Legacy VTK file of the C-alpha trace (Angstrom):
# vtk DataFile Version 3.0
C-alpha trace
ASCII
DATASET POLYDATA
POINTS 335 float
0.471 10.426 19.320
-1.966 7.849 18.137
-2.869 7.527 14.510
-5.900 5.588 13.441
-5.654 4.875 9.706
-8.500 3.602 7.643
-7.994 2.665 3.981
-8.476 0.069 1.321
-6.783 -1.116 -1.786
-7.607 0.768 -4.938
-6.764 -0.030 -8.549
-6.311 1.728 -11.819
-9.244 1.733 -14.210
-7.585 2.987 -17.351
-6.162 0.683 -20.067
-2.674 1.904 -20.883
0.012 0.426 -23.143
3.342 -0.503 -21.566
6.689 -1.917 -22.586
9.990 -3.249 -21.292
11.184 -6.500 -19.742
8.628 -9.131 -18.695
8.047 -12.110 -16.486
5.461 -14.382 -18.037
3.083 -16.654 -16.176
0.588 -19.090 -17.680
-3.008 -19.069 -16.411
-5.167 -22.174 -16.350
-8.439 -21.458 -18.102
-10.511 -24.304 -16.758
-10.717 -22.981 -13.165
-13.725 -23.933 -11.014
-16.276 -21.183 -10.451
-15.223 -19.251 -7.320
-17.682 -18.404 -4.595
-18.158 -14.803 -3.357
-17.274 -13.744 0.184
-18.748 -10.618 1.728
-16.465 -7.646 2.317
-16.985 -5.150 5.140
-19.407 -2.300 4.431
-18.925 -0.282 7.591
-15.385 1.080 6.992
-14.955 4.762 6.387
-12.480 5.461 3.589
-11.858 8.109 0.915
-12.122 5.289 -1.599
-15.302 3.168 -1.683
-14.806 -0.428 -0.580
-16.203 -3.219 -2.857
-19.317 -4.829 -1.471
-18.047 -8.299 -2.262
-14.994 -10.118 -3.494
-14.838 -13.438 -5.304
-12.480 -16.036 -3.978
-10.299 -17.084 -6.913
-7.653 -19.670 -7.360
-4.326 -17.799 -7.654
-2.005 -18.869 -10.403
1.547 -19.976 -9.616
3.828 -16.985 -9.180
6.846 -16.426 -11.422
10.228 -17.572 -10.126
12.133 -14.814 -8.386
14.582 -14.196 -11.238
15.910 -10.622 -11.488
14.518 -8.738 -14.412
17.316 -8.223 -16.996
18.420 -4.608 -17.304
17.687 -3.101 -20.708
16.662 0.259 -21.980
12.923 0.460 -22.670
11.585 2.056 -25.817
10.223 5.604 -25.539
6.497 5.728 -24.840
3.898 8.451 -25.252
1.530 6.817 -22.788
0.065 8.846 -19.899
0.190 7.469 -16.370
-2.286 7.664 -13.508
-1.192 9.276 -10.232
-3.174 8.561 -7.013
-3.278 11.537 -4.653
-1.717 10.877 -1.259
-1.933 12.853 1.976
-0.063 16.149 1.723
-0.074 16.270 -2.066
-0.645 19.517 -3.959
-1.181 19.812 -7.666
2.019 21.867 -7.976
4.068 19.211 -6.129
2.638 16.485 -8.390
3.558 18.572 -11.492
7.104 19.137 -10.222
7.524 15.451 -9.339
6.644 14.433 -12.941
8.499 17.277 -14.620
5.444 18.825 -16.327
3.550 22.081 -16.045
0.323 22.741 -14.121
-1.332 23.718 -17.376
-0.499 20.265 -18.841
-2.171 18.549 -15.885
-5.226 20.810 -16.100
-5.626 20.146 -19.826
-5.477 16.380 -19.175
-7.930 16.668 -16.305
-10.508 19.353 -17.273
-12.812 18.564 -14.354
-9.990 18.665 -11.765
-10.284 21.266 -9.001
-6.855 21.799 -7.344
-8.410 23.173 -4.153
-10.603 20.069 -3.752
-7.995 17.288 -4.065
-8.870 14.197 -2.093
-6.751 11.237 -0.954
-7.214 8.373 -3.431
-8.248 10.670 -6.279
-6.793 9.701 -9.656
-5.001 12.308 -11.805
-3.944 11.731 -15.372
-0.287 12.654 -15.942
0.185 13.370 -19.653
3.404 12.239 -21.364
6.174 14.792 -21.624
6.403 16.084 -25.197
9.753 15.497 -26.866
10.095 19.286 -27.393
9.684 19.798 -23.639
12.443 17.397 -22.588
15.706 18.932 -21.372
18.450 18.949 -23.975
20.359 15.703 -23.965
17.906 13.910 -21.691
16.920 10.281 -22.340
13.258 9.371 -22.834
13.454 6.711 -20.114
16.210 5.570 -17.801
17.400 1.953 -17.632
15.483 0.243 -14.797
17.501 -1.047 -11.848
17.022 -4.841 -11.901
14.473 -5.898 -9.308
12.805 -9.282 -8.559
9.068 -9.711 -9.073
7.260 -12.217 -6.880
4.130 -13.069 -4.931
1.924 -12.409 -7.968
-1.664 -13.614 -8.104
-4.938 -12.537 -9.781
-8.387 -12.251 -8.326
-11.783 -11.824 -9.994
-14.071 -8.957 -8.966
-17.882 -9.211 -8.740
-18.181 -7.145 -11.925
-15.890 -9.415 -13.918
-12.718 -7.395 -13.611
-9.337 -8.691 -12.519
-7.054 -7.605 -9.671
-3.370 -8.380 -10.253
-1.318 -8.204 -7.032
2.394 -8.751 -6.567
5.565 -7.343 -5.090
9.019 -6.134 -6.116
12.036 -7.218 -4.099
15.160 -5.035 -3.982
18.062 -7.509 -3.977
20.584 -4.810 -4.874
22.803 -2.907 -2.471
21.236 0.472 -3.086
17.791 2.025 -2.391
15.544 2.597 -5.388
12.554 4.805 -6.067
9.993 5.520 -8.809
9.228 1.819 -9.220
6.511 1.301 -11.853
5.155 -1.903 -13.256
2.842 -2.945 -16.076
0.607 -5.924 -16.709
-0.362 -7.211 -20.175
-3.191 -9.732 -20.493
-3.239 -12.102 -23.482
-6.168 -14.040 -24.905
-6.407 -17.570 -26.252
-5.095 -16.407 -29.653
-1.979 -14.925 -28.077
-3.049 -11.345 -28.763
-3.108 -8.637 -26.106
-6.558 -8.116 -24.522
-5.587 -5.165 -22.293
-2.645 -3.423 -20.714
-2.303 -1.282 -17.558
0.526 0.021 -15.398
0.893 1.405 -11.899
3.374 2.373 -9.187
4.665 0.231 -6.349
3.114 1.210 -3.016
6.434 2.310 -1.402
8.055 5.581 -2.493
11.441 4.078 -1.729
12.476 0.404 -1.593
15.533 -0.148 0.615
18.024 -2.977 -0.008
16.500 -6.289 1.070
12.963 -4.874 1.374
9.773 -5.366 -0.686
7.109 -3.135 -2.106
3.668 -4.432 -3.129
1.709 -3.313 -6.189
-1.852 -3.737 -7.415
-3.358 -3.187 -10.850
-7.103 -3.442 -11.492
-8.518 -4.317 -14.901
-12.102 -3.714 -15.985
-13.941 -6.699 -17.550
-11.821 -8.003 -20.416
-13.127 -8.314 -24.025
-12.140 -11.984 -24.111
-10.886 -14.949 -22.002
-7.454 -14.578 -20.405
-4.887 -17.297 -21.228
-1.634 -15.767 -20.048
-0.299 -12.507 -18.642
3.012 -10.693 -18.347
4.351 -8.395 -15.590
6.750 -5.766 -16.864
9.234 -3.712 -14.827
8.884 -0.301 -16.475
10.991 1.938 -14.214
13.118 1.749 -11.092
15.716 4.410 -10.367
18.524 4.917 -7.840
17.723 7.443 -5.185
19.206 10.729 -6.410
16.937 13.409 -5.019
18.158 16.372 -3.003
16.338 15.365 0.136
17.542 12.463 2.252
15.729 9.327 3.264
15.513 8.752 7.022
17.419 5.544 7.850
16.465 5.178 11.524
12.733 4.407 11.405
11.441 1.080 12.604
8.275 -0.762 13.537
8.966 -1.611 17.163
5.922 -3.757 17.884
2.855 -5.000 16.006
0.164 -7.614 16.136
-2.595 -8.409 13.711
-5.427 -10.750 12.857
-8.940 -10.962 11.513
-11.844 -9.206 13.190
-14.723 -10.517 11.187
-13.816 -10.123 7.534
-11.372 -7.262 8.187
-7.703 -7.728 8.980
-6.585 -5.395 11.762
-2.983 -4.553 12.601
-1.863 -2.403 15.549
1.639 -1.346 16.573
4.110 1.518 16.889
6.679 3.307 14.740
9.848 4.494 16.458
12.242 7.195 15.327
15.635 5.952 16.592
17.593 8.697 14.914
18.596 12.250 15.893
16.675 13.978 13.114
12.986 14.671 12.757
11.233 12.389 10.241
8.639 13.725 7.812
6.374 11.959 5.340
6.618 8.815 7.380
4.873 6.105 5.346
3.886 2.631 6.490
3.252 -0.106 3.891
1.446 -3.287 4.905
1.440 -6.420 2.695
-0.817 -9.412 3.331
0.042 -12.959 2.289
-1.621 -16.330 2.277
0.055 -19.582 3.300
1.491 -20.115 -0.197
3.139 -16.703 -0.338
0.644 -15.080 -2.705
-0.272 -11.475 -1.894
-3.880 -11.048 -0.830
-3.905 -7.273 -0.224
-1.855 -4.251 0.787
-2.169 -0.767 2.266
-0.081 2.380 2.210
-0.608 5.059 4.855
1.317 8.202 5.786
1.442 9.684 9.305
-0.328 13.025 9.491
2.463 14.624 11.523
6.310 14.523 11.659
7.959 12.064 14.042
10.373 13.753 16.486
13.752 12.206 17.410
13.221 9.315 19.856
9.478 9.719 19.252
6.922 7.000 18.706
3.609 6.937 16.809
0.924 4.307 17.302
-0.991 2.966 14.305
-4.219 1.064 13.898
-4.749 -0.350 10.387
-7.911 -1.966 8.980
-7.541 -3.889 5.679
-10.169 -5.681 3.582
-8.092 -8.347 1.673
-8.792 -8.743 -2.044
-7.858 -12.413 -1.962
-8.719 -15.267 0.440
-6.627 -17.088 2.991
-4.599 -14.254 4.575
-2.320 -15.700 7.263
0.539 -13.212 7.740
1.658 -9.671 7.040
4.852 -7.668 6.477
5.332 -4.031 7.500
7.880 -1.629 6.032
8.328 2.010 7.045
10.094 4.897 5.309
10.396 8.628 5.725
12.483 11.674 4.943
14.761 13.786 7.081
13.312 17.166 7.884
15.095 19.941 5.899
16.140 21.486 9.190
18.063 18.353 10.217
18.862 16.757 6.834
LINES 1 336
335 0 1 2 3 4 5 6 7 8 9 10 11 12 13 14 15 16 17 18 19 20 21 22 23 24 25 26 27 28 29 30 31 32 33 34 35 36 37 38 39 40 41 42 43 44 45 46 47 48 49 50 51 52 53 54 55 56 57 58 59 60 61 62 63 64 65 66 67 68 69 70 71 72 73 74 75 76 77 78 79 80 81 82 83 84 85 86 87 88 89 90 91 92 93 94 95 96 97 98 99 100 101 102 103 104 105 106 107 108 109 110 111 112 113 114 115 116 117 118 119 120 121 122 123 124 125 126 127 128 129 130 131 132 133 134 135 136 137 138 139 140 141 142 143 144 145 146 147 148 149 150 151 152 153 154 155 156 157 158 159 160 161 162 163 164 165 166 167 168 169 170 171 172 173 174 175 176 177 178 179 180 181 182 183 184 185 186 187 188 189 190 191 192 193 194 195 196 197 198 199 200 201 202 203 204 205 206 207 208 209 210 211 212 213 214 215 216 217 218 219 220 221 222 223 224 225 226 227 228 229 230 231 232 233 234 235 236 237 238 239 240 241 242 243 244 245 246 247 248 249 250 251 252 253 254 255 256 257 258 259 260 261 262 263 264 265 266 267 268 269 270 271 272 273 274 275 276 277 278 279 280 281 282 283 284 285 286 287 288 289 290 291 292 293 294 295 296 297 298 299 300 301 302 303 304 305 306 307 308 309 310 311 312 313 314 315 316 317 318 319 320 321 322 323 324 325 326 327 328 329 330 331 332 333 334
């Protein structure tokens, strides 16, 4: 089975408030004017590729200090969910603990039968009256390390914030969500957005990239904060497949596109479903320049292999290496 996956990095375009712990990084405001570099225009993707990216100077990333564990305040802020392969509107509603009617009211133009990969769906906050009796508004995040963060300017004046979370605990975590707050010269917030880490599950010792895209800001950025909003221990009824591995891979630039080819091997005795491969690109200084999440279209049988062929258009300049992580679930028949 050979899977040829085409995709690009996509960001969130809504400004949303966020809260919780933060890692703060200072941005130099007297940066030289960056020069644009052309991005590929011939890739086919459910999400339109930018026609150009501006080569910025990334700011120094925060030190890899674990975020302190503390209970965040309740928030009535909606979130944005990006449709992935195999999603249905009902499954998305169940995943977020809300009704189909609530999603339809928040997305009046949404057509459930015409969902597309990469489509954004507004998930409204759960009303207090709808919460199960005795439930907490937000669980205490599992402490994770935030690293590799950098920002990049878009041709329209927006900002891409890229980074990664590192699971240095001894247990797998899921539902990892982060927020970015941008501050102006006067110390006041210019904008806030949040988004999910690219990996559905982050195993011990592994990383998961994230990307958050801001529209043009109403002022000049002076500093920004990255917040860990949620990260939970894996407690779902289904079981993560622990015997998936990337057995071989090689990658490099072909023009302005970074191409990676390789194979995923199921070394276990159970069939793997929802097999997801996450690719993270880095420059020589360890800053993230892009990432991609792709899910195999078919289950992976025991002892089976699946080839992959990934094409990425980096957001930032200077990509020199990549990291691949793979996850999946045991089929209900074998789990």
